[in-house]
N, C-alpha and C positions, 0 to 999 in steps of 0.2 A: 504494500500500500504506500503510495507516494505521499510525502509530507508536503503540507501547504507551505509555500514560500513565505518567509517572514518579511513583513513590511517595515522598513526602517523609517521611523518618524523623524522629520527634520524640524527641530525647534530652534534653529539658528536664526539670527537676525536677517539673513538673506531670504528667508521664506516670506513671500508676500502676505500670507495669512497671519503669520506671527507679527509682522510689522503692523498690519492693520489693527490687530488686537492691542498691541502696545500703544499705538497712537491714540486709540479710543480711551484706554485706561489713563494715559497721561492727561488727555483733555478733561476727563471727568475729575481727576484729582485736582487739576488746576482750577476748574470751576468751583469745586467744593472749597478749595483754599481761599479763593477770592470771596466767596459768600461768607465763609467763617471769619475772614478778616473784617468784612463790612459789619457783620453782626457784633463782633467784639469791639470794634471802634465805636459803633453806635451806643452800645451799653455803657462804655466808659464815658462818652460825652454826655449822655443823659445823667449819669451819676455825678459828674463834675458840676453840672448845672442844677442839680437838685430836682430834676424832672422825673416823676414816677411814671412808669409805663404800665400798660394794662387797659382794660375796658371798663373799669369801675366808674369812669366819668359818665357813662351812659345813664346811670341811675340818678345823677344830680339834676337839679331843676335848671331849665334853660333860662327863664327870666326875660324872654323877648317874644314879641308877637310876630305872626306870619300873615301876610295879606291874603293869601289864598291857601286853603287846605281842604282837601276832599274828605278828610276824617276829622273828628272832633279834636280841637286843640285849644289850649289856653296857655297863657304865659307861665303858669306854674308847672306845666308838664315837663317831663324829663327830656334829656338829649336823645334818648332812644325814640321818643315820640317825634322829635324833630326829624330824626332819620326816616321814620315812616312817612312823614309829611313830604319830605324831599323826594323819597322814592315814588310815592303816588303821583306827585306833580311831574316827575320825569317820565313816568309811564304814560301819564295823560297826554303830554305834548308829543311824545313819540308815537303813540297810537293815532292821534289826530293827524299828524303829518304823514304817517304811512298810508292812512286811508285816503286823504285828500291828494297826496302826491301820486298815488296809484291811479285814481280816477282821472286826474288831470293829465298825467303822463300817458295813459292809455288813449285818451281822446286826442291829444296832440300827436301821438305816434301814428294813429290812424289817419289824421288829417295830413300828415307828412306824405302819405301814400295816396292821397286823394287825386282824382282826375281833374278836380277843379283847380285851375292855375292860381287863383287868388288865395284860396284856402291853403294850398300847398306852400306858397311863398310866406304867408303869414305865420304858419307853424314853423317854418325854417327860421324866420326872424326871431320868433319867440325862443326857440331852442338856442340859437347862437348868441342871443342877448343875455339870457338869464344864467346860462351855465358858465359864462365867462366873467361874471361879476362875483366877487367873493361873498360867501353867505353872510359874513358879519356886516358888510356894507348894506346888503339887502335888509338885514334886520334893523339897522339904524334908519334906513329909508322908511320902512313901514312904521317904525315906532315914532321917530321924531318928525318926519315930514308929513305923514298921513294921519296917524291915530291921535297924536298929541294936539293936532290942529282942529279936531272935531269940536263942535259946540259943547258948552257945559251942560250939566244935568237939567237946568230949567229950560234950555233951548234944545233939548235932545231930540234927535230924529226918532219918530215912533211909527210903529206899524199896528194900526187898529187898537192902540192903547194897551197892547200886550207885550211887545218887544220894544226896547229903547236902546239907542246908540248914542253915546256921548264920549267925551274924553276920559271918563271914568271907566268905560268898558261897555260891553254888550250885555244887557239885562233881558232875560227871557223867562217865561213861566217854567216852573219846575214841579214835577209830580211829588206828592207826599203820600205816604202809605195810608190805607184805609182798611176797614175790617174785611172788605172783599178782595184784598190784594192776593192772598195765597190761593183762594179758590179760582180766581181769574187766571193766575199763572199756571195752575194745574190744568185747567181747561184748555188753555192755549198750548201747553205741552202735549196734551192728548190729541189736540187737533193737528199739530205738526206731525206727531207720530202716525196719525191716521192718513195724512197726506202722503207721507213717505211710503207707507205700506200700500196705499192705493196706486201710487206711481209705479212701484215695483211689480205689483200684480198686473197692471195694464201693460207694462213692459214685457213681462213674460208671456202674456196673452198675445201681444203683437209678434213676438219672435216665434211663437208656436203656430199661430193661425194666419199671420200676415195682416190681420185686421187692426186698424188703429182706433183706439178709443180716446176720447177727450178726457183728460184728467182734471183740467183746471175748473170746470163748473162744480164738481163735487168737492174739490180742494177748497175753493172759495167758500162753499157752503159750510164745510167743517170749521174753517177759520173764523167764520162769522157766527155760526149758530152756537157752538159750544161756549165761547166766551160770553155770548149774549145770555145764555141760560144761567151761567154762573153769576153774571151781573144781576139778573132778575131775582135769583134765589138768595144771594148773599150780600147784595148791595154793591155800591160803586167800588171799583178796584183802586181808585186813587183820587185825590183831590189836587187841584192845581193851585200852587202858590204864585200869584201874579205880582210882579214888581210894581211898586207905587212910589211916587215922589213924595218923600217926607223930609221936610227941611231942605238941606242943601244937597241931598243925594237920594238915590233910590234905595228902597228896602224891600226885601222879599225876592223870591225867584232865584235864579242862578245867574251869576255874573261871570263873564269872560273878561278878565282884566286886560288892559291894553298890552301888557307885556306878553301874556299868553297869546293874544291875537296876533301881535307882530311876529312872534317867534313861529307860530303856526303858518302864517301867510308866507313868510320869507323862506322857511325850510321846505314848505310844500312846493312853492314855485321853483325854487332852486333845484330840488331833487327831481321834480317832474320833468325838467328839461333833459336830464340824464335817462330817466325811465322811458321817455318818448323815443329816444334813440335805441334803447334796448328793445322796445316793442317793434320799431321799424325794422331793425336788423333781424329780429326773430321771425317776423312775417316774411321778409324777403329770403330767408333761409329755406323756406318750404319750396320744393320744386314747382316750377310753373305748370308742369303737367297736371298737378293736383287741381289747380284752378280750372284748367281746360277740361278736365274730366268732369268736374262738377257742372260746368256750363253745358257740356254735351248732354248731361242728364236733365237739363232744364231748370237747375236750381238757381234762384235769384241770388244776386250778389250778397245781400245781408245773410241769407242762410248759408251760402258758401263760406263766408268769412267766419260765421259763428260755429258751424258744424264741421268744416273741413280744414280751414287754414289755421284758426286759432288753436285748436287742440294739438296740432302738430308743432306749431310755433312755440307752445309753452315749454316744450322740452329744451329749447334753446334759450328761452327767456328767463327761466327760473334762476339759474346760477348767477348771472349778472344782476338780476333783480334782488337777490339776497344781499349782494354787496351794497346796493343802494339803501336797503332797509337798515343795514348795519351802520351806514354813514349817517342816516337820520338820527339814530340813537346817539352816536358819538357827537354829531354836530349840535344836538340839543344842549350840550354843555356850554354852548355860546350864550345861553340864557343869562349867565352871570353878568354879561355886558350891559344888559338893560334892567337888571334887578328882578328877573323872574325867579321865584324861590324853588329852584330845582336842587338836585343832589350837590352839584358843585357849589352853587351859591350859598345854600344853607349849611350843609354838613362840612364840605371841604373849605368853606369860607368863614361863616359866622361862628360855627361850633369850634373850628380849629383856632380862631383868634381868641375865643373866650377861654378855652381849656388848655391850649398849648400842646395838646396831644396830636402833634403833626403826623407821626408815623401811623398811629391807629386810624385817624380820620381819613388820611389819604389811602391807606390800605383798604379800608372798608369801601370807600368810593370806587377805587379801582376794581375791587371784587364785584361790586354791584354792576358796573358796566360790562365786566367780563361775563358775568352770569347771564345778563340780559342778552348779550350778543350770542352766547352759546345756545340759549334757548331759541332765539330766532333762527339761527343756523340749523338747529336740530329740526324744527318744524318745517322749514323750507326744504331740507334734505329729505324728510319723510314724504312730503308732497311730491318732490321731484322723483323719488323712487317709485311712488305710486303711479305716476303718469309715464314712467319710462317704458320704452319698447322692450318687450321680452322676446329674446331670440329663441327660436326652437332648437 
């Protein structure tokens, strides 16, 4: 029986694999050494200056007011409560900008491909203008040149005495909870589930028999009938708090302060110009033969765009669109320039100045933006994976 030849292992520095491992080990050790030095130096400097580290400051009273807060807040609340106020305000402006920028960018992107010469040129001018102006300058323009020059509360512009616009902000009616709120929400949820089930049933029926059934009449009936029954049995689902002029300002309702309005307008317009180009390039990436095939079947242009072109273009649109959504979240930190109480202005600004806990406040702020960005990336990647083509 023949013996298996012994393989001589080469552990010399001339082996490329050995060199690669050695370089990686040296790089890791160097990084750990630098991090250890920075941590050691920071601890020594804090000790020399008598600054205590830790997160115990979050339990101390803040002692200052905040002009806008989506959750209950008073001056006696803790810095942890200030953190929650800043977080909700950041999420609010980010969500508003994502929605408005998406709608506006999609509309401008479609106009960019329009056969109408005037509409196509206007959309091009819009894109080339707003995407080449820094977002901070656009924020200053909307805040100082537009919103701050609106009339005062007594001369405010109003719409049917329900909504008011002044240099103090936009005041609109706001719903308040009533005894019939939960029954109404449950009835609405059941109606939505019924519409989804009805749509899937009619879809299976169409695939099985080829007969198309209209879903929308029954869906509208469910969405109207079930909440109406809940309203009749349990009372009104909500009451409206309408703003009124009392003294020198409006009271009641919901107010969109000028800082929030300026930030939302500027970031929505700025980012929509980039999203418009993403939409245009995504639509143009679909082979022209798909459009010709749809026309040969007699499909009108709106149906072709909605059912044939857009679903295929979304696979190209989603990755760069995710980057624009992340840019919106990061650009929202520019709110500190006009005094909007977001994470940077409140927590990394006021709280840092009052407590002196620079490392903790900056670390928490950075972690918040990192987590928000990772969540957005995760959701967009899940959606992108769902619509991706599956090869056989």
